[in-house]
C-alpha positions as semicolon CSV with decimal commas, in nm:
position;residue;x (nm);y (nm);z (nm)
1;M;-3,054;0,497;1,344
2;S;-3,162;0,147;1,255
3;A;-3,084;0,198;0,886
4;F;-2,711;0,209;0,953
5;R;-2,667;-0,147;1,070
6;T;-2,418;-0,371;0,900
7;S;-2,403;-0,420;0,526
8;R;-2,071;-0,486;0,366
9;R;-1,966;-0,647;0,040
10;G;-2,075;-1,009;0,044
11;H;-2,333;-0,953;0,318
12;R;-2,708;-0,913;0,303
13;P;-2,811;-0,568;0,170
14;M;-2,922;-0,314;0,427
15;A;-3,291;-0,214;0,407
16;V;-3,382;0,152;0,464
17;P;-3,730;0,308;0,462
18;A;-3,771;0,570;0,186
19;T;-3,838;0,856;0,429
20;E;-3,524;0,777;0,628
21;A;-3,322;0,743;0,306
22;A;-3,444;1,087;0,194
23;K;-3,337;1,242;0,525
24;S;-2,992;1,086;0,527
25;F;-2,915;1,033;0,158
26;G;-2,567;1,186;0,178
27;R;-2,464;0,954;0,459
28;L;-2,602;0,654;0,270
29;V;-2,400;0,746;-0,039
30;D;-2,089;0,790;0,175
31;R;-2,143;0,446;0,323
32;V;-2,182;0,290;-0,022
33;R;-1,863;0,460;-0,140
34;E;-1,649;0,391;0,166
35;E;-1,773;0,048;0,274
36;H;-1,899;-0,085;-0,061
37;A;-2,235;-0,144;0,108
38;T;-2,552;-0,222;-0,083
39;I;-2,860;-0,040;0,039
40;V;-3,217;-0,131;-0,053
41;I;-3,475;0,149;-0,029
42;E;-3,817;0,032;0,083
43;R;-4,158;0,196;0,065
44;G;-4,431;0,031;0,267
45;G;-4,198;-0,256;0,353
46;K;-4,139;-0,347;-0,014
47;P;-3,810;-0,288;-0,197
48;V;-3,836;-0,016;-0,463
49;A;-3,475;0,089;-0,529
50;Q;-3,118;-0,014;-0,461
51;I;-2,798;0,185;-0,413
52;T;-2,485;-0,012;-0,498
53;P;-2,122;0,081;-0,555
54;L;-2,005;0,108;-0,915
55;E;-1,749;-0,147;-1,014
56;G;-1,460;0,040;-1,167
57;A;-1,319;-0,074;-1,496
58;R;-0,996;-0,257;-1,436
59;F;-0,727;-0,193;-1,693
60;T;-0,389;-0,342;-1,619
61;F;-0,050;-0,257;-1,763
62;D;-0,049;-0,596;-1,938
63;A;-0,379;-0,505;-2,107
64;L;-0,223;-0,175;-2,220
65;K;0,079;-0,357;-2,364
66;A;-0,151;-0,595;-2,551
67;L;-0,354;-0,304;-2,686
68;V;-0,044;-0,120;-2,809
69;A;0,094;-0,440;-2,964
70;A;-0,233;-0,490;-3,154
71;L;-0,223;-0,142;-3,309
72;P;-0,093;-0,111;-3,665
73;R;0,268;0,004;-3,701
74;A;0,335;0,355;-3,830
75;D;0,525;0,378;-4,159
76;A;0,860;0,558;-4,192
77;E;0,715;0,862;-4,372
78;Y;0,466;0,924;-4,090
79;L;0,736;0,895;-3,822
80;T;0,964;1,134;-4,013
81;T;0,681;1,390;-4,037
82;I;0,610;1,363;-3,664
83;E;0,978;1,409;-3,575
84;R;1,012;1,711;-3,807
85;N;0,703;1,879;-3,660
86;A;0,812;1,805;-3,303
87;K;1,152;1,966;-3,366
88;R;0,988;2,269;-3,523
89;R;0,748;2,320;-3,232
90;H;0,996;2,255;-2,951
91;R;1,269;2,495;-3,054
92;V;1,406;2,707;-2,774
93;K;1,338;3,073;-2,840
94;V;1,637;3,284;-2,742
95;R;1,589;3,657;-2,734
96;T;1,872;3,872;-2,860
97;N;1,765;4,158;-2,636
98;P;1,661;4,041;-2,286
99;W;1,453;4,358;-2,237
100;E;1,249;4,296;-2,546
101;R;0,913;4,119;-2,523
């Protein structure tokens, strides 16, 4: 298939006729996902659409630390309430009769 020539990140986008793209859409999407290829869909020799990989949002641990540092500090009353509720909810329930449900 001529549509599956080379097209990798940083290279010229691969051109595919619309009818061929319709027939092999799943393979085109796989190629975009796996090889980060850019594919241009053509109709009548003119580009009409483009399939490109999504650039994922990059969030580093340093960015997380900066975000947490920028948050307002909780006051003592709030922390005490959270600790009290956590203790209340995480109590171990011990049955006196093991046969009882």
